[in-house]
C-alpha positions in Angstrom: 7.9 3.1 26.2 9.9 1.6 23.3 13.5 2.5 24.1 14.6 1.7 20.5 12.5 4.3 18.8 13.3 8.0 18.7 10.6 10.2 20.2 8.2 11.4 17.6 5.0 13.3 17.5 2.2 10.7 17.8 0.7 9.8 14.5 -2.1 7.6 13.2 -1.4 4.3 11.4 -3.7 2.0 9.6 -2.4 -1.6 9.1 -4.2 -3.7 6.5 -3.3 -7.3 6.8 -4.2 -10.3 4.7 -3.6 -14.0 5.7 -6.2 -16.7 6.5 -4.2 -18.2 9.4 -4.1 -16.1 12.6 -0.9 -18.0 13.7 0.9 -17.2 10.4 4.1 -15.2 10.1 2.1 -12.4 8.5 -0.2 -12.2 11.6 2.8 -12.3 14.0 4.5 -9.5 12.2 1.2 -7.5 12.1 0.9 -8.0 15.9 4.5 -7.0 16.4 3.9 -3.8 14.3 0.8 -2.9 16.4 2.8 -3.3 19.6 5.9 -1.4 18.3 3.9 1.5 17.0 1.7 1.9 20.1 4.8 1.7 22.3 6.1 4.6 20.4 3.0 6.6 21.2 1.2 6.2 17.8 -2.5 5.4 17.4 -3.1 2.2 15.4 -6.1 0.7 13.7 -6.1 -2.7 12.0 -8.1 -4.0 9.1 -7.6 -7.8 9.2 -9.3 -8.7 5.9 -9.8 -12.4 6.5 -11.1 -11.9 10.0 -13.5 -9.3 8.6 -14.7 -11.7 5.9 -13.9 -8.9 3.4 -15.8 -9.2 0.1 -13.1 -8.9 -2.6 -15.1 -8.4 -5.8 -16.6 -5.2 -7.0 -20.2 -5.6 -7.8 -23.5 -3.6 -7.9 -23.9 -4.1 -4.1 -21.1 -1.6 -3.6 -23.5 1.1 -4.9 -26.9 0.7 -3.1 -28.6 3.3 -5.3 -27.6 1.7 -8.6 -30.7 0.7 -10.6 -30.9 -3.0 -11.1 -31.9 -2.7 -14.7 -29.0 -0.4 -15.6 -25.6 -1.4 -17.0 -23.0 -1.2 -14.3 -20.3 1.3 -15.4 -17.9 0.9 -12.5 -16.0 4.2 -12.5 -19.2 6.2 -13.0 -21.0 4.2 -10.3 -18.1 4.7 -7.9 -17.9 8.4 -8.6 -21.6 9.0 -8.2 -21.9 6.9 -5.0 -18.7 8.5 -3.5 -19.9 12.1 -4.1 -23.3 11.3 -2.7 -22.0 9.5 0.3 -23.9 6.4 -0.8 -21.2 3.6 -0.9 -21.7 0.3 0.8 -21.1 0.5 4.5 -17.9 -1.6 4.4 -16.3 0.6 1.8 -17.3 3.8 3.6 -15.8 2.5 6.8 -12.4 1.7 5.2 -12.3 5.0 3.5 -12.9 6.7 6.8 -9.9 4.8 8.2 -7.8 6.0 5.3 -8.9 9.6 5.9 -7.9 9.2 9.6 -4.5 7.6 8.9 -1.2 9.5 8.6 0.4 6.3 7.3 -0.7 3.0 5.8 1.0 -0.4 6.2 0.0 -3.3 3.9 1.1 -6.5 5.6 0.8 -9.6 3.4 2.4 -12.7 2.0 3.6 -12.6 -1.6 1.4 -15.0 -3.5 2.0 -15.6 -7.2 4.1 -12.5 -7.3 1.4 -10.2 -6.0 -0.9 -9.6 -3.1 -3.6 -12.1 -1.9 -6.9 -11.7 -3.8 -8.6 -10.4 -0.7 -6.1 -7.5 -0.5 -6.4 -6.7 -4.2 -10.1 -6.6 -3.6 -9.6 -4.1 -0.8 -7.6 -1.9 -3.1 -10.1 -2.3 -6.0 -13.2 -1.5 -3.8 -11.9 1.1 -1.3 -9.8 3.3 -3.6 -12.8 4.5 -5.5 -13.1 7.0 -8.3 -13.8 10.3 -6.7 -12.1 9.4 -3.4 -8.6 8.2 -4.4 -8.4 9.4 -8.0 -10.5 11.3 -10.5 -11.0 14.8 -12.0 -12.4 16.3 -8.8 -9.3 15.4 -6.6 -5.7 16.5 -7.0 -3.8 14.9 -9.9 -2.1 11.5 -9.7 1.6 11.0 -9.3 1.9 14.2 -7.2 0.4 15.1 -3.8 -2.7 13.3 -5.1 -6.0 12.6 -3.4 -4.3 10.9 -0.4 -1.3 13.3 -0.3 0.5 13.7 2.9 0.2 10.1 3.9 3.1 7.6 4.1 2.8 4.0 2.9 4.8 0.9 3.6 4.6 -2.6 2.1 5.6 -5.3 4.6 5.9 -8.6 2.7 6.5 -12.2 3.7 8.3 -14.0 0.8 8.6 -17.8 0.7 11.7 -17.9 -1.5 15.3 -17.0 -0.7 16.4 -13.4 -1.1 18.9 -14.3 -3.9 16.0 -15.4 -6.1 14.7 -11.8 -6.0 18.0 -10.1 -6.7 19.0 -8.3 -9.9 20.1 -11.7 -11.5 17.6 -13.8 -9.5 15.2 -16.1 -11.4 12.1 -14.2 -10.0 13.4 -10.7 -10.8 14.1 -7.8 -8.4 11.4 -7.6 -5.7 11.2 -3.8 -6.3 10.1 -4.5 -9.8 7.4 -6.9 -8.7 6.1 -4.5 -6.2 6.3 -1.5 -8.6 2.5 -1.6 -9.4 1.8 -1.2 -5.7 4.5 1.3 -4.8 4.0 3.5 -7.9 0.6 2.6 -9.3 -1.3 2.4 -6.0 0.6 4.4 -3.4 2.2 7.2 -5.5 -0.7 7.4 -8.0 -3.0 8.4 -5.1 -0.4 10.7 -3.6 0.9 8.5 -0.8 4.7 8.7 -0.2 5.9 5.1 -0.7 8.8 3.9 1.5 11.2 1.2 0.5 9.4 -2.1 1.1 10.3 -4.4 4.0 10.6 -8.1 3.2 11.1 -11.3 5.2 12.5 -14.0 2.9 12.4 -17.8 3.5 9.1 -17.2 5.4 7.7 -20.7 4.8 9.9 -22.2 7.5 11.5 -19.4 9.5 13.4 -20.6 12.6 12.6 -18.8 15.9 16.0 -17.0 16.0 15.5 -15.7 12.5 12.1 -14.4 13.3 13.6 -12.5 16.2 16.1 -10.9 13.8 13.4 -10.2 11.3 11.2 -8.6 13.9 14.1 -6.4 15.1 14.8 -5.3 11.5 11.0 -4.6 11.0 11.0 -2.6 14.2 13.7 -0.3 12.9 11.7 0.3 9.8 8.6 1.0 11.8 10.6 3.4 14.0 11.4 5.3 10.8 7.9 5.3 9.4 7.6 9.0 9.6 11.2 10.0 9.2 12.5 7.8 6.3 13.0 9.4 2.9 10.4 8.0 0.5 11.1 6.4 -2.8 11.9 9.4 -5.1 9.3 8.9 -7.8 8.9 11.6 -10.5 6.0 13.9 -10.2 3.4 14.2 -13.0 3.0 17.9 -12.2 6.8 18.6 -12.1 7.4 19.0 -15.9 9.1 15.6 -16.3 6.2 14.2 -18.4 4.4 15.5 -21.4 1.1 17.1 -20.6 -0.9 15.2 -23.2 1.0 11.9 -23.7 2.3 11.4 -20.1 5.6 10.2 -21.4 8.9 11.0 -19.8 10.5 13.9 -21.7 13.7 13.0 -23.6 17.0 13.5 -21.9 15.8 13.4 -18.3 16.9 9.9 -17.6 20.3 8.8 -16.2 22.5 7.3 -19.0 21.7 3.7 -19.5 18.5 3.8 -17.5 15.5 1.9 -19.0 12.2 0.4 -17.8 10.9 1.1 -14.4 14.0 3.0 -13.3 13.0 5.8 -15.7 10.4 6.9 -13.2 12.8 7.6 -10.3 14.3 11.0 -10.0 
């Protein structure tokens, strides 16, 4: 049993990882996460997208019943196939993993200021209309369709940490990850935790990996106890019902940009 982690009720965790090299830092951190979580008594499933040869692009094959001679309207096709239980088998399997999970960890390297294409393809294909969002599920930016689940980004970053600071050349990491934290996790109702990042990952000495793993372990220990990022709720009266704009006077003085969407 992991002596570092406080005793918690066993939970179920899905780790979705994306790196083509099984000896990469990303893979090592994913393996560490599996061991740490299981040692704490949690159930863990892993979707290793490169090992699975995950098909990244949405196309008509996602919807086996879609007529070949009919224009592909993606949202409509997703919604119809989702309601009918007629999505492609790989999508249905990943959606079942999401239903099963109490928490989701996305483990990936930051490539061109975003996720690898294969992980973006997992998001695009798995979070279908009618499953993760849409008129027949709870509204976005609230409890949402995937409400009650927790979500953590675990990111390997090649550059130094100072380059992603408030005055860093790349901009704050939290801003770069906002589309995932807010636009994927919170939009679908998942409670987003502060991201975990390992910087200088291109050439991380062994002793620094040990320190990074220990820091990651502490975050994993708090996966079900940490306070999530306090994003505003769409159903809480902060936004207009028709224009979805933040109401005047609710922001902290001097706050602009993405910070407006934090309580």
